[in-house]
mmJSON file of the N, C-alpha and C atoms, coordinates in Angstrom:
{"data_MODEL":{"atom_site":{
"group_PDB":["ATOM","ATOM","ATOM","ATOM","ATOM","ATOM","ATOM","ATOM","ATOM","ATOM","ATOM","ATOM","ATOM","ATOM","ATOM","ATOM","ATOM","ATOM","ATOM","ATOM","ATOM","ATOM","ATOM","ATOM","ATOM","ATOM","ATOM","ATOM","ATOM","ATOM","ATOM","ATOM","ATOM","ATOM","ATOM","ATOM","ATOM","ATOM","ATOM","ATOM","ATOM","ATOM","ATOM","ATOM","ATOM","ATOM","ATOM","ATOM","ATOM","ATOM","ATOM","ATOM","ATOM","ATOM","ATOM","ATOM","ATOM","ATOM","ATOM","ATOM","ATOM","ATOM","ATOM","ATOM","ATOM","ATOM","ATOM","ATOM","ATOM","ATOM","ATOM","ATOM","ATOM","ATOM","ATOM","ATOM","ATOM","ATOM","ATOM","ATOM","ATOM","ATOM","ATOM","ATOM","ATOM","ATOM","ATOM","ATOM","ATOM","ATOM","ATOM","ATOM","ATOM","ATOM","ATOM","ATOM","ATOM","ATOM","ATOM","ATOM","ATOM","ATOM","ATOM","ATOM","ATOM","ATOM","ATOM","ATOM","ATOM","ATOM","ATOM","ATOM","ATOM","ATOM","ATOM","ATOM","ATOM","ATOM","ATOM","ATOM","ATOM","ATOM","ATOM","ATOM","ATOM","ATOM","ATOM","ATOM","ATOM","ATOM","ATOM","ATOM","ATOM","ATOM","ATOM","ATOM","ATOM","ATOM","ATOM","ATOM","ATOM","ATOM","ATOM","ATOM","ATOM","ATOM","ATOM","ATOM","ATOM","ATOM","ATOM","ATOM","ATOM","ATOM","ATOM","ATOM","ATOM","ATOM","ATOM","ATOM","ATOM","ATOM","ATOM","ATOM","ATOM","ATOM","ATOM","ATOM","ATOM","ATOM","ATOM","ATOM","ATOM","ATOM","ATOM","ATOM","ATOM","ATOM","ATOM","ATOM","ATOM","ATOM","ATOM","ATOM","ATOM","ATOM","ATOM","ATOM","ATOM","ATOM","ATOM","ATOM","ATOM","ATOM","ATOM","ATOM","ATOM","ATOM","ATOM","ATOM","ATOM","ATOM","ATOM","ATOM","ATOM","ATOM","ATOM","ATOM","ATOM","ATOM","ATOM","ATOM","ATOM","ATOM","ATOM","ATOM","ATOM","ATOM","ATOM","ATOM","ATOM","ATOM","ATOM","ATOM","ATOM","ATOM","ATOM","ATOM","ATOM","ATOM","ATOM","ATOM","ATOM","ATOM","ATOM","ATOM","ATOM","ATOM","ATOM","ATOM"],
"id":[1,2,3,4,5,6,7,8,9,10,11,12,13,14,15,16,17,18,19,20,21,22,23,24,25,26,27,28,29,30,31,32,33,34,35,36,37,38,39,40,41,42,43,44,45,46,47,48,49,50,51,52,53,54,55,56,57,58,59,60,61,62,63,64,65,66,67,68,69,70,71,72,73,74,75,76,77,78,79,80,81,82,83,84,85,86,87,88,89,90,91,92,93,94,95,96,97,98,99,100,101,102,103,104,105,106,107,108,109,110,111,112,113,114,115,116,117,118,119,120,121,122,123,124,125,126,127,128,129,130,131,132,133,134,135,136,137,138,139,140,141,142,143,144,145,146,147,148,149,150,151,152,153,154,155,156,157,158,159,160,161,162,163,164,165,166,167,168,169,170,171,172,173,174,175,176,177,178,179,180,181,182,183,184,185,186,187,188,189,190,191,192,193,194,195,196,197,198,199,200,201,202,203,204,205,206,207,208,209,210,211,212,213,214,215,216,217,218,219,220,221,222,223,224,225,226,227,228,229,230,231,232,233,234,235,236,237,238,239,240],
"type_symbol":["N","C","C","N","C","C","N","C","C","N","C","C","N","C","C","N","C","C","N","C","C","N","C","C","N","C","C","N","C","C","N","C","C","N","C","C","N","C","C","N","C","C","N","C","C","N","C","C","N","C","C","N","C","C","N","C","C","N","C","C","N","C","C","N","C","C","N","C","C","N","C","C","N","C","C","N","C","C","N","C","C","N","C","C","N","C","C","N","C","C","N","C","C","N","C","C","N","C","C","N","C","C","N","C","C","N","C","C","N","C","C","N","C","C","N","C","C","N","C","C","N","C","C","N","C","C","N","C","C","N","C","C","N","C","C","N","C","C","N","C","C","N","C","C","N","C","C","N","C","C","N","C","C","N","C","C","N","C","C","N","C","C","N","C","C","N","C","C","N","C","C","N","C","C","N","C","C","N","C","C","N","C","C","N","C","C","N","C","C","N","C","C","N","C","C","N","C","C","N","C","C","N","C","C","N","C","C","N","C","C","N","C","C","N","C","C","N","C","C","N","C","C","N","C","C","N","C","C","N","C","C","N","C","C","N","C","C","N","C","C"],
"label_atom_id":["N","CA","C","N","CA","C","N","CA","C","N","CA","C","N","CA","C","N","CA","C","N","CA","C","N","CA","C","N","CA","C","N","CA","C","N","CA","C","N","CA","C","N","CA","C","N","CA","C","N","CA","C","N","CA","C","N","CA","C","N","CA","C","N","CA","C","N","CA","C","N","CA","C","N","CA","C","N","CA","C","N","CA","C","N","CA","C","N","CA","C","N","CA","C","N","CA","C","N","CA","C","N","CA","C","N","CA","C","N","CA","C","N","CA","C","N","CA","C","N","CA","C","N","CA","C","N","CA","C","N","CA","C","N","CA","C","N","CA","C","N","CA","C","N","CA","C","N","CA","C","N","CA","C","N","CA","C","N","CA","C","N","CA","C","N","CA","C","N","CA","C","N","CA","C","N","CA","C","N","CA","C","N","CA","C","N","CA","C","N","CA","C","N","CA","C","N","CA","C","N","CA","C","N","CA","C","N","CA","C","N","CA","C","N","CA","C","N","CA","C","N","CA","C","N","CA","C","N","CA","C","N","CA","C","N","CA","C","N","CA","C","N","CA","C","N","CA","C","N","CA","C","N","CA","C","N","CA","C","N","CA","C","N","CA","C","N","CA","C","N","CA","C","N","CA","C","N","CA","C"],
"label_alt_id":[null,null,null,null,null,null,null,null,null,null,null,null,null,null,null,null,null,null,null,null,null,null,null,null,null,null,null,null,null,null,null,null,null,null,null,null,null,null,null,null,null,null,null,null,null,null,null,null,null,null,null,null,null,null,null,null,null,null,null,null,null,null,null,null,null,null,null,null,null,null,null,null,null,null,null,null,null,null,null,null,null,null,null,null,null,null,null,null,null,null,null,null,null,null,null,null,null,null,null,null,null,null,null,null,null,null,null,null,null,null,null,null,null,null,null,null,null,null,null,null,null,null,null,null,null,null,null,null,null,null,null,null,null,null,null,null,null,null,null,null,null,null,null,null,null,null,null,null,null,null,null,null,null,null,null,null,null,null,null,null,null,null,null,null,null,null,null,null,null,null,null,null,null,null,null,null,null,null,null,null,null,null,null,null,null,null,null,null,null,null,null,null,null,null,null,null,null,null,null,null,null,null,null,null,null,null,null,null,null,null,null,null,null,null,null,null,null,null,null,null,null,null,null,null,null,null,null,null,null,null,null,null,null,null,null,null,null,null,null,null],
"label_comp_id":["MET","MET","MET","ALA","ALA","ALA","ASN","ASN","ASN","SER","SER","SER","PRO","PRO","PRO","LYS","LYS","LYS","ILE","ILE","ILE","PRO","PRO","PRO","PRO","PRO","PRO","GLN","GLN","GLN","ASP","ASP","ASP","GLU","GLU","GLU","ASN","ASN","ASN","PRO","PRO","PRO","TRP","TRP","TRP","ARG","ARG","ARG","ALA","ALA","ALA","ALA","ALA","ALA","GLY","GLY","GLY","LEU","LEU","LEU","VAL","VAL","VAL","THR","THR","THR","ALA","ALA","ALA","ILE","ILE","ILE","GLY","GLY","GLY","VAL","VAL","VAL","GLU","GLU","GLU","LEU","LEU","LEU","ALA","ALA","ALA","VAL","VAL","VAL","LEU","LEU","LEU","VAL","VAL","VAL","GLY","GLY","GLY","LEU","LEU","LEU","GLY","GLY","GLY","TRP","TRP","TRP","TRP","TRP","TRP","LEU","LEU","LEU","GLY","GLY","GLY","SER","SER","SER","ALA","ALA","ALA","TYR","TYR","TYR","ASP","ASP","ASP","GLU","GLU","GLU","ARG","ARG","ARG","ASN","ASN","ASN","GLY","GLY","GLY","THR","THR","THR","ASP","ASP","ASP","SER","SER","SER","GLY","GLY","GLY","TYR","TYR","TYR","ILE","ILE","ILE","VAL","VAL","VAL","GLY","GLY","GLY","LEU","LEU","LEU","ILE","ILE","ILE","VAL","VAL","VAL","GLY","GLY","GLY","LEU","LEU","LEU","VAL","VAL","VAL","ALA","ALA","ALA","GLY","GLY","GLY","ILE","ILE","ILE","GLY","GLY","GLY","SER","SER","SER","ALA","ALA","ALA","ILE","ILE","ILE","GLY","GLY","GLY","LEU","LEU","LEU","ILE","ILE","ILE","ARG","ARG","ARG","LYS","LYS","LYS","TYR","TYR","TYR","ALA","ALA","ALA","GLY","GLY","GLY","GLY","GLY","GLY","ARG","ARG","ARG","GLY","GLY","GLY","SER","SER","SER"],
"label_asym_id":["A","A","A","A","A","A","A","A","A","A","A","A","A","A","A","A","A","A","A","A","A","A","A","A","A","A","A","A","A","A","A","A","A","A","A","A","A","A","A","A","A","A","A","A","A","A","A","A","A","A","A","A","A","A","A","A","A","A","A","A","A","A","A","A","A","A","A","A","A","A","A","A","A","A","A","A","A","A","A","A","A","A","A","A","A","A","A","A","A","A","A","A","A","A","A","A","A","A","A","A","A","A","A","A","A","A","A","A","A","A","A","A","A","A","A","A","A","A","A","A","A","A","A","A","A","A","A","A","A","A","A","A","A","A","A","A","A","A","A","A","A","A","A","A","A","A","A","A","A","A","A","A","A","A","A","A","A","A","A","A","A","A","A","A","A","A","A","A","A","A","A","A","A","A","A","A","A","A","A","A","A","A","A","A","A","A","A","A","A","A","A","A","A","A","A","A","A","A","A","A","A","A","A","A","A","A","A","A","A","A","A","A","A","A","A","A","A","A","A","A","A","A","A","A","A","A","A","A","A","A","A","A","A","A","A","A","A","A","A","A"],
"label_entity_id":["1","1","1","1","1","1","1","1","1","1","1","1","1","1","1","1","1","1","1","1","1","1","1","1","1","1","1","1","1","1","1","1","1","1","1","1","1","1","1","1","1","1","1","1","1","1","1","1","1","1","1","1","1","1","1","1","1","1","1","1","1","1","1","1","1","1","1","1","1","1","1","1","1","1","1","1","1","1","1","1","1","1","1","1","1","1","1","1","1","1","1","1","1","1","1","1","1","1","1","1","1","1","1","1","1","1","1","1","1","1","1","1","1","1","1","1","1","1","1","1","1","1","1","1","1","1","1","1","1","1","1","1","1","1","1","1","1","1","1","1","1","1","1","1","1","1","1","1","1","1","1","1","1","1","1","1","1","1","1","1","1","1","1","1","1","1","1","1","1","1","1","1","1","1","1","1","1","1","1","1","1","1","1","1","1","1","1","1","1","1","1","1","1","1","1","1","1","1","1","1","1","1","1","1","1","1","1","1","1","1","1","1","1","1","1","1","1","1","1","1","1","1","1","1","1","1","1","1","1","1","1","1","1","1","1","1","1","1","1","1"],
"label_seq_id":[1,1,1,2,2,2,3,3,3,4,4,4,5,5,5,6,6,6,7,7,7,8,8,8,9,9,9,10,10,10,11,11,11,12,12,12,13,13,13,14,14,14,15,15,15,16,16,16,17,17,17,18,18,18,19,19,19,20,20,20,21,21,21,22,22,22,23,23,23,24,24,24,25,25,25,26,26,26,27,27,27,28,28,28,29,29,29,30,30,30,31,31,31,32,32,32,33,33,33,34,34,34,35,35,35,36,36,36,37,37,37,38,38,38,39,39,39,40,40,40,41,41,41,42,42,42,43,43,43,44,44,44,45,45,45,46,46,46,47,47,47,48,48,48,49,49,49,50,50,50,51,51,51,52,52,52,53,53,53,54,54,54,55,55,55,56,56,56,57,57,57,58,58,58,59,59,59,60,60,60,61,61,61,62,62,62,63,63,63,64,64,64,65,65,65,66,66,66,67,67,67,68,68,68,69,69,69,70,70,70,71,71,71,72,72,72,73,73,73,74,74,74,75,75,75,76,76,76,77,77,77,78,78,78,79,79,79,80,80,80],
"pdbx_PDB_ins_code":[null,null,null,null,null,null,null,null,null,null,null,null,null,null,null,null,null,null,null,null,null,null,null,null,null,null,null,null,null,null,null,null,null,null,null,null,null,null,null,null,null,null,null,null,null,null,null,null,null,null,null,null,null,null,null,null,null,null,null,null,null,null,null,null,null,null,null,null,null,null,null,null,null,null,null,null,null,null,null,null,null,null,null,null,null,null,null,null,null,null,null,null,null,null,null,null,null,null,null,null,null,null,null,null,null,null,null,null,null,null,null,null,null,null,null,null,null,null,null,null,null,null,null,null,null,null,null,null,null,null,null,null,null,null,null,null,null,null,null,null,null,null,null,null,null,null,null,null,null,null,null,null,null,null,null,null,null,null,null,null,null,null,null,null,null,null,null,null,null,null,null,null,null,null,null,null,null,null,null,null,null,null,null,null,null,null,null,null,null,null,null,null,null,null,null,null,null,null,null,null,null,null,null,null,null,null,null,null,null,null,null,null,null,null,null,null,null,null,null,null,null,null,null,null,null,null,null,null,null,null,null,null,null,null,null,null,null,null,null,null],
"Cartn_x":[4.718,5.057,6.292,7.114,8.314,8.0,6.847,6.46,5.6,5.239,4.399,5.221,4.659,5.393,5.569,6.701,6.974,6.202,5.433,4.654,5.323,5.766,6.399,5.42,5.894,5.004,4.323,3.09,2.339,2.874,3.03,3.44,2.16,2.032,0.831,0.998,1.996,2.236,1.232,0.301,-0.69,-0.107,1.016,1.625,2.191,2.688,3.194,2.027,0.934,-0.26,-0.787,-0.802,-1.261,-0.342,0.954,1.927,1.715,1.425,1.16,-0.056,-1.146,-2.365,-2.146,-1.431,-1.127,-0.266,0.772,1.638,0.887,-0.02,-0.804,-1.673,-2.356,-3.212,-2.477,-1.369,-0.597,-0.025,0.523,1.113,0.073,-1.065,-2.148,-2.608,-2.791,-3.233,-2.184,-0.911,0.135,0.222,0.155,0.261,-0.946,-2.155,-3.338,-3.297,-2.894,-2.764,-1.7,-0.592,0.477,-0.002,-0.736,-1.273,-2.265,-3.125,-4.079,-3.316,-2.319,-1.563,-0.841,-0.197,0.512,-0.482,-1.623,-2.65,-3.186,-3.402,-3.872,-2.87,-1.595,-0.544,-0.461,-0.682,-0.721,-1.903,-3.044,-4.218,-3.968,-3.352,-3.107,-2.133,-1.131,-0.14,-0.66,-1.523,-1.973,-3.416,-4.108,-5.474,-6.46,-6.178,-7.057,-7.945,-8.882,-9.797,-9.786,-9.082,-9.172,-7.858,-6.847,-5.55,-5.557,-6.322,-6.362,-6.994,-7.948,-8.566,-7.545,-6.79,-5.752,-4.708,-4.345,-3.41,-3.924,-5.217,-5.844,-5.799,-6.103,-6.099,-4.685,-3.715,-2.312,-1.859,-2.198,-1.831,-2.485,-3.732,-4.438,-3.798,-3.478,-2.838,-1.466,-0.714,0.574,0.407,-0.596,-0.871,-1.256,-2.066,-2.476,-1.267,-0.444,0.78,1.706,1.846,2.672,2.096,0.768,0.122,0.352,0.257,0.51,1.941,2.879,4.286,4.5,3.846,3.941,3.356,2.242,1.577,2.439,3.041,3.941,5.136,5.695,6.821,6.437,5.275,4.779,4.518,4.001,3.698,4.953,6.067,7.308,7.542,6.9,7.101,6.321,5.444,4.638,3.661,3.407,2.475,3.06,4.38,5.022,5.406],
"Cartn_y":[34.992,33.609,33.168,34.091,33.735,33.143,33.499,33.017,31.748,31.287,30.093,28.857,27.949,26.752,25.8,25.119,24.16,22.868,22.426,21.203,20.156,19.044,18.005,17.434,16.972,16.37,15.116,14.911,13.745,12.495,11.428,10.159,9.471,9.299,8.711,7.243,6.592,5.191,4.323,3.663,2.868,1.655,1.146,-0.016,0.368,1.59,2.022,2.166,2.7,2.814,1.43,0.51,-0.872,-1.523,-1.291,-1.844,-1.297,0.01,0.606,0.002,-0.137,-0.715,-2.17,-2.924,-4.311,-4.396,-3.528,-3.546,-3.2,-2.218,-1.84,-2.994,-3.635,-4.761,-5.937,-6.304,-7.45,-7.118,-5.943,-5.567,-5.504,-4.957,-4.888,-6.302,-7.154,-8.537,-9.289,-9.123,-9.811,-9.323,-8.008,-7.477,-7.815,-7.775,-8.172,-9.659,-10.493,-11.926,-12.249,-11.536,-11.747,-11.322,-10.216,-9.796,-10.811,-11.321,-12.363,-13.595,-14.034,-15.248,-15.064,-13.916,-13.667,-13.585,-12.935,-12.862,-14.249,-15.084,-16.436,-17.276,-17.11,-17.821,-17.338,-16.102,-15.555,-16.156,-16.251,-16.837,-18.293,-19.051,-20.474,-20.627,-19.812,-19.956,-19.493,-18.489,-17.889,-18.207,-18.945,-19.317,-18.155,-17.156,-16.003,-16.141,-15.24,-15.304,-14.065,-13.01,-11.768,-11.32,-12.117,-11.733,-11.611,-12.424,-12.379,-11.064,-10.537,-9.248,-8.117,-8.13,-7.133,-7.244,-8.456,-8.694,-8.169,-8.4,-7.887,-6.363,-5.703,-4.264,-3.71,-4.314,-3.88,-4.076,-5.216,-5.468,-4.484,-4.15,-3.171,-1.801,-1.377,-0.068,-0.049,-1.131,-1.2,-1.176,-1.871,-1.867,-0.502,0.221,1.556,2.503,2.378,3.197,2.892,1.638,1.219,1.712,1.663,2.157,3.645,4.373,5.824,6.094,5.312,5.466,5.18,4.119,3.794,4.903,5.422,6.484,7.737,8.075,9.246,9.041,7.824,7.552,7.639,7.103,7.148,8.597,9.417,10.787,11.678,11.132,11.893,12.758,12.424,13.171,14.45,14.715,15.924,15.871,16.992,17.068,16.712,16.53,16.225,17.483],
"Cartn_z":[-16.581,-16.861,-16.062,-15.629,-14.901,-13.533,-12.981,-11.669,-11.689,-12.868,-12.938,-12.588,-11.783,-11.377,-12.573,-12.546,-13.605,-13.3,-14.257,-14.107,-14.989,-14.38,-15.198,-16.192,-17.314,-18.306,-17.766,-18.128,-17.684,-18.41,-17.643,-18.214,-18.702,-19.995,-20.553,-20.939,-20.364,-20.673,-19.882,-20.596,-19.898,-19.172,-19.637,-18.982,-17.641,-17.507,-16.205,-15.208,-15.677,-14.795,-14.413,-15.375,-15.075,-14.083,-14.199,-13.258,-11.855,-11.787,-10.479,-9.805,-10.551,-10.001,-9.567,-10.372,-10.042,-8.776,-8.702,-7.536,-6.264,-6.357,-5.181,-4.749,-5.697,-5.352,-4.73,-5.329,-4.828,-3.458,-3.306,-2.027,-0.917,-1.22,-0.235,0.153,-0.83,-0.536,0.307,-0.025,0.708,2.149,2.338,3.692,4.566,3.987,4.745,5.074,4.11,4.347,5.384,5.346,6.332,7.716,7.784,9.091,9.64,8.783,9.241,9.721,8.971,9.323,10.654,10.836,12.095,13.241,13.028,14.087,14.428,13.422,13.684,14.425,14.086,14.794,16.25,16.491,17.851,18.614,17.934,18.575,18.983,18.098,18.386,19.577,19.637,20.705,22.071,22.056,23.311,23.682,22.84,23.143,23.103,22.296,22.182,20.932,20.786,19.658,18.769,19.175,18.412,17.799,17.892,17.35,15.846,15.172,13.722,13.236,13.969,13.587,13.721,14.805,15.009,13.887,13.522,12.436,11.098,10.85,9.64,9.582,10.701,10.733,10.559,11.251,11.085,9.655,9.048,7.657,6.712,6.984,6.127,6.217,7.434,7.634,6.935,7.069,6.405,4.884,4.388,2.952,2.43,3.176,2.751,2.772,3.786,3.847,2.671,2.358,1.236,-0.094,-0.236,-1.44,-1.625,-0.521,-0.585,-1.024,-0.504,-0.906,-2.383,-2.893,-4.31,-5.18,-4.779,-5.557,-5.561,-4.428,-4.383,-5.27,-5.258,-6.109,-7.588,-7.926,-9.283,-9.748,-8.84,-9.152,-9.19,-8.839,-8.886,-7.671,-6.568,-5.328,-5.278,-6.214,-6.162,-5.006,-4.4,-3.297,-1.98,-1.901,-0.626,0.081],
"occupancy":[1.0,1.0,1.0,1.0,1.0,1.0,1.0,1.0,1.0,1.0,1.0,1.0,1.0,1.0,1.0,1.0,1.0,1.0,1.0,1.0,1.0,1.0,1.0,1.0,1.0,1.0,1.0,1.0,1.0,1.0,1.0,1.0,1.0,1.0,1.0,1.0,1.0,1.0,1.0,1.0,1.0,1.0,1.0,1.0,1.0,1.0,1.0,1.0,1.0,1.0,1.0,1.0,1.0,1.0,1.0,1.0,1.0,1.0,1.0,1.0,1.0,1.0,1.0,1.0,1.0,1.0,1.0,1.0,1.0,1.0,1.0,1.0,1.0,1.0,1.0,1.0,1.0,1.0,1.0,1.0,1.0,1.0,1.0,1.0,1.0,1.0,1.0,1.0,1.0,1.0,1.0,1.0,1.0,1.0,1.0,1.0,1.0,1.0,1.0,1.0,1.0,1.0,1.0,1.0,1.0,1.0,1.0,1.0,1.0,1.0,1.0,1.0,1.0,1.0,1.0,1.0,1.0,1.0,1.0,1.0,1.0,1.0,1.0,1.0,1.0,1.0,1.0,1.0,1.0,1.0,1.0,1.0,1.0,1.0,1.0,1.0,1.0,1.0,1.0,1.0,1.0,1.0,1.0,1.0,1.0,1.0,1.0,1.0,1.0,1.0,1.0,1.0,1.0,1.0,1.0,1.0,1.0,1.0,1.0,1.0,1.0,1.0,1.0,1.0,1.0,1.0,1.0,1.0,1.0,1.0,1.0,1.0,1.0,1.0,1.0,1.0,1.0,1.0,1.0,1.0,1.0,1.0,1.0,1.0,1.0,1.0,1.0,1.0,1.0,1.0,1.0,1.0,1.0,1.0,1.0,1.0,1.0,1.0,1.0,1.0,1.0,1.0,1.0,1.0,1.0,1.0,1.0,1.0,1.0,1.0,1.0,1.0,1.0,1.0,1.0,1.0,1.0,1.0,1.0,1.0,1.0,1.0,1.0,1.0,1.0,1.0,1.0,1.0,1.0,1.0,1.0,1.0,1.0,1.0,1.0,1.0,1.0,1.0,1.0,1.0],
"B_iso_or_equiv":[0.0,0.0,0.0,0.0,0.0,0.0,0.0,0.0,0.0,0.0,0.0,0.0,0.0,0.0,0.0,0.0,0.0,0.0,0.0,0.0,0.0,0.0,0.0,0.0,0.0,0.0,0.0,0.0,0.0,0.0,0.0,0.0,0.0,0.0,0.0,0.0,0.0,0.0,0.0,0.0,0.0,0.0,0.0,0.0,0.0,0.0,0.0,0.0,0.0,0.0,0.0,0.0,0.0,0.0,0.0,0.0,0.0,0.0,0.0,0.0,0.0,0.0,0.0,0.0,0.0,0.0,0.0,0.0,0.0,0.0,0.0,0.0,0.0,0.0,0.0,0.0,0.0,0.0,0.0,0.0,0.0,0.0,0.0,0.0,0.0,0.0,0.0,0.0,0.0,0.0,0.0,0.0,0.0,0.0,0.0,0.0,0.0,0.0,0.0,0.0,0.0,0.0,0.0,0.0,0.0,0.0,0.0,0.0,0.0,0.0,0.0,0.0,0.0,0.0,0.0,0.0,0.0,0.0,0.0,0.0,0.0,0.0,0.0,0.0,0.0,0.0,0.0,0.0,0.0,0.0,0.0,0.0,0.0,0.0,0.0,0.0,0.0,0.0,0.0,0.0,0.0,0.0,0.0,0.0,0.0,0.0,0.0,0.0,0.0,0.0,0.0,0.0,0.0,0.0,0.0,0.0,0.0,0.0,0.0,0.0,0.0,0.0,0.0,0.0,0.0,0.0,0.0,0.0,0.0,0.0,0.0,0.0,0.0,0.0,0.0,0.0,0.0,0.0,0.0,0.0,0.0,0.0,0.0,0.0,0.0,0.0,0.0,0.0,0.0,0.0,0.0,0.0,0.0,0.0,0.0,0.0,0.0,0.0,0.0,0.0,0.0,0.0,0.0,0.0,0.0,0.0,0.0,0.0,0.0,0.0,0.0,0.0,0.0,0.0,0.0,0.0,0.0,0.0,0.0,0.0,0.0,0.0,0.0,0.0,0.0,0.0,0.0,0.0,0.0,0.0,0.0,0.0,0.0,0.0,0.0,0.0,0.0,0.0,0.0,0.0],
"pdbx_formal_charge":[null,null,null,null,null,null,null,null,null,null,null,null,null,null,null,null,null,null,null,null,null,null,null,null,null,null,null,null,null,null,null,null,null,null,null,null,null,null,null,null,null,null,null,null,null,null,null,null,null,null,null,null,null,null,null,null,null,null,null,null,null,null,null,null,null,null,null,null,null,null,null,null,null,null,null,null,null,null,null,null,null,null,null,null,null,null,null,null,null,null,null,null,null,null,null,null,null,null,null,null,null,null,null,null,null,null,null,null,null,null,null,null,null,null,null,null,null,null,null,null,null,null,null,null,null,null,null,null,null,null,null,null,null,null,null,null,null,null,null,null,null,null,null,null,null,null,null,null,null,null,null,null,null,null,null,null,null,null,null,null,null,null,null,null,null,null,null,null,null,null,null,null,null,null,null,null,null,null,null,null,null,null,null,null,null,null,null,null,null,null,null,null,null,null,null,null,null,null,null,null,null,null,null,null,null,null,null,null,null,null,null,null,null,null,null,null,null,null,null,null,null,null,null,null,null,null,null,null,null,null,null,null,null,null,null,null,null,null,null,null],
"auth_seq_id":[1,1,1,2,2,2,3,3,3,4,4,4,5,5,5,6,6,6,7,7,7,8,8,8,9,9,9,10,10,10,11,11,11,12,12,12,13,13,13,14,14,14,15,15,15,16,16,16,17,17,17,18,18,18,19,19,19,20,20,20,21,21,21,22,22,22,23,23,23,24,24,24,25,25,25,26,26,26,27,27,27,28,28,28,29,29,29,30,30,30,31,31,31,32,32,32,33,33,33,34,34,34,35,35,35,36,36,36,37,37,37,38,38,38,39,39,39,40,40,40,41,41,41,42,42,42,43,43,43,44,44,44,45,45,45,46,46,46,47,47,47,48,48,48,49,49,49,50,50,50,51,51,51,52,52,52,53,53,53,54,54,54,55,55,55,56,56,56,57,57,57,58,58,58,59,59,59,60,60,60,61,61,61,62,62,62,63,63,63,64,64,64,65,65,65,66,66,66,67,67,67,68,68,68,69,69,69,70,70,70,71,71,71,72,72,72,73,73,73,74,74,74,75,75,75,76,76,76,77,77,77,78,78,78,79,79,79,80,80,80],
"auth_comp_id":["MET","MET","MET","ALA","ALA","ALA","ASN","ASN","ASN","SER","SER","SER","PRO","PRO","PRO","LYS","LYS","LYS","ILE","ILE","ILE","PRO","PRO","PRO","PRO","PRO","PRO","GLN","GLN","GLN","ASP","ASP","ASP","GLU","GLU","GLU","ASN","ASN","ASN","PRO","PRO","PRO","TRP","TRP","TRP","ARG","ARG","ARG","ALA","ALA","ALA","ALA","ALA","ALA","GLY","GLY","GLY","LEU","LEU","LEU","VAL","VAL","VAL","THR","THR","THR","ALA","ALA","ALA","ILE","ILE","ILE","GLY","GLY","GLY","VAL","VAL","VAL","GLU","GLU","GLU","LEU","LEU","LEU","ALA","ALA","ALA","VAL","VAL","VAL","LEU","LEU","LEU","VAL","VAL","VAL","GLY","GLY","GLY","LEU","LEU","LEU","GLY","GLY","GLY","TRP","TRP","TRP","TRP","TRP","TRP","LEU","LEU","LEU","GLY","GLY","GLY","SER","SER","SER","ALA","ALA","ALA","TYR","TYR","TYR","ASP","ASP","ASP","GLU","GLU","GLU","ARG","ARG","ARG","ASN","ASN","ASN","GLY","GLY","GLY","THR","THR","THR","ASP","ASP","ASP","SER","SER","SER","GLY","GLY","GLY","TYR","TYR","TYR","ILE","ILE","ILE","VAL","VAL","VAL","GLY","GLY","GLY","LEU","LEU","LEU","ILE","ILE","ILE","VAL","VAL","VAL","GLY","GLY","GLY","LEU","LEU","LEU","VAL","VAL","VAL","ALA","ALA","ALA","GLY","GLY","GLY","ILE","ILE","ILE","GLY","GLY","GLY","SER","SER","SER","ALA","ALA","ALA","ILE","ILE","ILE","GLY","GLY","GLY","LEU","LEU","LEU","ILE","ILE","ILE","ARG","ARG","ARG","LYS","LYS","LYS","TYR","TYR","TYR","ALA","ALA","ALA","GLY","GLY","GLY","GLY","GLY","GLY","ARG","ARG","ARG","GLY","GLY","GLY","SER","SER","SER"],
"auth_asym_id":["A","A","A","A","A","A","A","A","A","A","A","A","A","A","A","A","A","A","A","A","A","A","A","A","A","A","A","A","A","A","A","A","A","A","A","A","A","A","A","A","A","A","A","A","A","A","A","A","A","A","A","A","A","A","A","A","A","A","A","A","A","A","A","A","A","A","A","A","A","A","A","A","A","A","A","A","A","A","A","A","A","A","A","A","A","A","A","A","A","A","A","A","A","A","A","A","A","A","A","A","A","A","A","A","A","A","A","A","A","A","A","A","A","A","A","A","A","A","A","A","A","A","A","A","A","A","A","A","A","A","A","A","A","A","A","A","A","A","A","A","A","A","A","A","A","A","A","A","A","A","A","A","A","A","A","A","A","A","A","A","A","A","A","A","A","A","A","A","A","A","A","A","A","A","A","A","A","A","A","A","A","A","A","A","A","A","A","A","A","A","A","A","A","A","A","A","A","A","A","A","A","A","A","A","A","A","A","A","A","A","A","A","A","A","A","A","A","A","A","A","A","A","A","A","A","A","A","A","A","A","A","A","A","A","A","A","A","A","A","A"],
"auth_atom_id":["N","CA","C","N","CA","C","N","CA","C","N","CA","C","N","CA","C","N","CA","C","N","CA","C","N","CA","C","N","CA","C","N","CA","C","N","CA","C","N","CA","C","N","CA","C","N","CA","C","N","CA","C","N","CA","C","N","CA","C","N","CA","C","N","CA","C","N","CA","C","N","CA","C","N","CA","C","N","CA","C","N","CA","C","N","CA","C","N","CA","C","N","CA","C","N","CA","C","N","CA","C","N","CA","C","N","CA","C","N","CA","C","N","CA","C","N","CA","C","N","CA","C","N","CA","C","N","CA","C","N","CA","C","N","CA","C","N","CA","C","N","CA","C","N","CA","C","N","CA","C","N","CA","C","N","CA","C","N","CA","C","N","CA","C","N","CA","C","N","CA","C","N","CA","C","N","CA","C","N","CA","C","N","CA","C","N","CA","C","N","CA","C","N","CA","C","N","CA","C","N","CA","C","N","CA","C","N","CA","C","N","CA","C","N","CA","C","N","CA","C","N","CA","C","N","CA","C","N","CA","C","N","CA","C","N","CA","C","N","CA","C","N","CA","C","N","CA","C","N","CA","C","N","CA","C","N","CA","C","N","CA","C","N","CA","C","N","CA","C","N","CA","C","N","CA","C","N","CA","C"],
"pdbx_PDB_model_num":[1,1,1,1,1,1,1,1,1,1,1,1,1,1,1,1,1,1,1,1,1,1,1,1,1,1,1,1,1,1,1,1,1,1,1,1,1,1,1,1,1,1,1,1,1,1,1,1,1,1,1,1,1,1,1,1,1,1,1,1,1,1,1,1,1,1,1,1,1,1,1,1,1,1,1,1,1,1,1,1,1,1,1,1,1,1,1,1,1,1,1,1,1,1,1,1,1,1,1,1,1,1,1,1,1,1,1,1,1,1,1,1,1,1,1,1,1,1,1,1,1,1,1,1,1,1,1,1,1,1,1,1,1,1,1,1,1,1,1,1,1,1,1,1,1,1,1,1,1,1,1,1,1,1,1,1,1,1,1,1,1,1,1,1,1,1,1,1,1,1,1,1,1,1,1,1,1,1,1,1,1,1,1,1,1,1,1,1,1,1,1,1,1,1,1,1,1,1,1,1,1,1,1,1,1,1,1,1,1,1,1,1,1,1,1,1,1,1,1,1,1,1,1,1,1,1,1,1,1,1,1,1,1,1,1,1,1,1,1,1]
}}}
């Protein structure tokens, strides 16, 4: 038993889990929307047609990275 890893107690607060899910959803939506908006503004200024897609992809990648960070913070840094 001396060699067994210490496992922190599970947080069973449903409000904390609901807050995490809400934060991930809002942050993902904001970052994807911001990427689309910046890409569209780029398209208007430069007369291109694909800047909004690049903005969407960059926003999605940023949102996924942010969601991973939130989940790691929620999990207490386990698995790092």
